[in-house]
C-alpha positions in Angstrom: 5.7 10.8 7.7 6.2 13.8 5.5 3.1 15.8 4.5 2.8 15.4 1.0 -0.6 14.1 0.6 -3.8 15.8 -0.3 -6.4 14.3 1.6 -4.6 11.9 4.1 -5.0 13.4 7.8 -3.1 11.2 9.9 -1.1 8.3 8.3 0.4 6.0 10.7 2.4 2.9 9.9 0.2 -0.4 9.4 1.1 -2.8 12.1 -0.8 -5.9 13.7 -0.5 -4.5 17.3 -2.3 -1.5 16.6 -4.5 -2.7 13.5 -4.9 -6.2 14.2 -8.6 -6.0 14.6 -9.0 -3.2 12.1 -11.2 -3.8 9.0 -12.2 -1.6 5.6 -15.5 -1.2 4.6 -15.1 1.2 1.9 -18.8 0.9 -0.1 -17.8 3.3 -2.8 -17.9 6.6 -0.8 -15.1 9.2 -2.0 -16.3 12.1 0.2 -12.6 12.3 1.3 -11.6 13.5 -2.0 -14.5 16.2 -2.5 -12.2 19.0 -1.3 -9.6 18.8 -3.9 -9.8 19.8 -7.7 -6.8 18.1 -9.1 -4.5 15.1 -8.3 -1.6 13.5 -9.7 -1.6 10.6 -12.3 0.6 8.0 -13.5 1.7 7.8 -17.1 -0.1 4.3 -17.3 -3.2 6.1 -16.6 -2.8 8.8 -19.5 -5.4 7.0 -21.7 -8.2 6.4 -19.1 -8.1 9.8 -18.2 -7.8 11.7 -21.4 -11.3 9.9 -22.2 -12.7 12.1 -19.5 -10.5 14.6 -17.7 -8.2 17.3 -18.7 -4.6 16.3 -18.3 -2.4 19.1 -17.2 1.1 19.2 -15.4 1.1 21.0 -12.3 4.6 21.7 -10.0 7.2 24.0 -11.7 8.9 24.2 -15.1 11.6 22.3 -13.5 9.4 19.5 -11.8 6.5 19.3 -13.3 3.6 16.9 -12.1 1.2 15.1 -14.5 -2.5 15.6 -13.2 -6.0 15.7 -13.7 -8.3 18.7 -13.4 -11.2 17.2 -11.3 -13.1 20.7 -10.8 -13.0 24.3 -11.6 -13.0 25.4 -7.9 -10.1 25.3 -5.7 -12.1 23.7 -2.9 -14.7 21.5 -4.9 -14.2 18.0 -6.8 -16.9 17.8 -9.4 -16.8 14.3 -9.9 -17.9 13.5 -6.4 -21.7 13.7 -6.1 -24.0 12.9 -3.4 -23.4 10.4 -0.8 -19.6 10.5 -2.1 -20.8 9.0 -5.3 -18.1 9.1 -8.0 -19.5 10.7 -10.9 -16.9 9.6 -13.9 -16.1 6.4 -15.3 -12.6 6.4 -14.4 -11.4 6.8 -10.9 -7.6 7.9 -10.6 -5.1 5.2 -8.8 -3.9 8.6 -6.5 -7.9 8.5 -5.1 -8.5 4.7 -5.3 -5.2 3.7 -3.4 -7.0 5.8 -0.1 -6.8 5.2 2.9 -3.1 3.3 2.2 -0.2 4.8 1.3 3.6 4.0 1.3 6.1 6.2 3.1 9.0 7.8 1.4 12.1 5.2 0.8 14.5 5.2 4.0 18.4 5.3 3.7 18.2 1.4 2.9 15.3 1.6 -0.1 12.7 0.2 2.7 9.2 1.8 2.5 6.5 1.2 4.8 2.5 1.0 4.4 0.5 3.7 5.9 -3.1 3.9 7.2 -5.0 7.2 7.6 -6.6 6.3 10.9 -9.0 9.4 10.4 -11.1 7.8 7.4 -14.3 6.9 7.8 -14.4 3.4 6.3 -12.2 2.0 8.9 -13.9 -0.1 11.8 -13.0 -2.8 14.4 -16.5 -4.4 14.4 -15.8 -6.9 11.8 -17.1 -5.1 8.7 -15.6 -5.4 5.5 -12.1 -6.5 5.3 -9.8 -7.7 7.8 -6.1 -6.2 7.7 -4.9 -9.1 9.9 -5.9 -12.8 10.4 -6.5 -14.2 13.9 -2.6 -14.8 14.4 -1.6 -11.4 13.6 -0.7 -12.2 9.7 -1.3 -9.8 7.0 -4.7 -11.0 5.3 -5.1 -11.7 1.6 -6.9 -8.3 1.3 -3.8 -6.3 2.8 -1.2 -8.4 0.6 -3.3 -7.2 -2.5 -3.4 -3.5 -1.0 0.7 -3.7 -0.5 0.9 -5.0 -4.4 -1.1 -2.3 -5.7 0.7 0.4 -3.8 3.9 -0.9 -4.8 2.8 -1.0 -8.6 1.4 2.5 -7.9 4.8 3.5 -6.6 6.6 1.9 -9.7 4.3 3.6 -11.9 5.0 7.0 -10.3 8.9 6.8 -10.7 8.2 6.0 -14.7 5.8 9.0 -14.6 8.5 11.1 -12.9 11.1 10.2 -15.7 8.6 11.3 -18.4 8.3 14.8 -16.5 12.1 14.9 -16.3 12.0 14.6 -20.1 9.6 17.5 -20.6 11.4 19.6 -18.6 14.6 19.1 -19.8 13.4 19.6 -23.5 11.9 23.0 -22.4 8.3 21.5 -23.8 5.9 23.3 -21.5 4.3 26.5 -21.2 1.8 28.0 -18.8 -1.9 27.3 -19.6 -5.2 28.7 -18.4 -8.7 27.7 -19.0 -11.5 30.4 -19.0 -15.1 29.5 -18.4 -18.2 31.1 -17.5 -20.6 30.5 -14.8 -24.4 29.9 -15.0 -24.6 33.6 -13.4 -22.6 34.9 -16.3 -19.5 35.6 -14.3 -16.1 35.2 -16.1 -13.5 33.0 -14.3 -10.1 31.6 -15.2 -8.4 28.4 -14.0 -4.7 28.7 -13.9 -1.4 27.8 -12.4 -0.5 24.8 -14.7 1.2 23.8 -17.9 0.8 22.1 -21.0 2.8 21.1 -23.6 3.6 23.8 -26.2 2.9 22.3 -29.7 5.3 24.3 -31.7 8.2 23.4 -29.5 7.1 19.6 -30.0 7.3 20.1 -33.8 10.7 21.4 -33.6 12.3 18.6 -31.4 15.2 16.8 -33.5 14.5 13.4 -34.7 16.7 11.8 -32.3 14.4 13.1 -29.0 11.3 12.2 -30.9 12.5 8.7 -31.5 13.6 8.5 -27.7 10.2 9.3 -26.4 8.6 7.8 -29.0 10.0 4.3 -27.7 9.5 5.4 -24.2 5.7 5.7 -24.8 6.2 9.4 -23.7 5.0 10.5 -27.1 2.1 8.9 -26.9 1.4 10.3 -23.0 2.0 13.8 -24.8 -0.6 13.4 -27.5 -3.1 12.1 -25.0 -2.6 15.1 -22.9 -2.9 17.5 -25.9 -6.1 15.8 -26.9 -7.5 15.7 -23.2 -7.9 19.8 -23.4 -11.5 19.2 -24.9 -12.6 17.8 -21.5 -12.5 21.4 -20.2 -15.7 21.9 -21.8 -17.5 19.2 -20.6 -16.2 19.6 -17.2 -17.4 23.4 -17.1 -20.7 22.4 -17.9 -20.8 19.5 -15.1 -19.5 22.5 -12.6 -22.4 24.7 -14.2 -24.9 22.1 -13.8 -24.0 21.2 -10.1 -24.1 25.0 -9.3 -27.5 25.5 -10.7 -29.0 22.4 -9.0 -27.4 23.9 -5.7 
């Protein structure tokens, strides 16, 4: 499976022969995401994410990836606290889908459910949710997992269409966030993009109407409004550094 994931170490295909006794006992520990400061999000998550996180576009101008900023240090997620507790109100779906993930489509259009075998929430002692029943059939829990993964993938495809629209209309520009550490050090977070308000206003009526009908205009305004969350994030990082 291609290495395209942030915190997955050893994703392997789920099957009853190998995982017949495997159980998931999550318990709300998000420590696995403590080392990332941003993750991709789907268009359907913009409203929830914009309420507390900055939404930006990572990747390149030709292939932008809608993402949320979760920390101002490249190796630190400010939303993961002690004992792996999530400090925000909303956990992005990219993080919630762990330790499962669907593979890329093969030539026939099929995808396979994978599981990160290094995940701390796995056990073979019957604690938590079993993946398979005694006859080797997928449990109701595993069926729900697969449904969630498929819905996530569907939303991902819709989000890619939105990102392509922004690229085609050349609406993105480089963005940076400046902040000051508790010690008074000036730092800058960069390497991502935002929508250019002037170019957005200059769109012709046909392009605006198309974006409106596809809910892409709503996503764009949510992205722009979410920039105000950089201050709250910087304050959270500062408080954590002071405590440390």
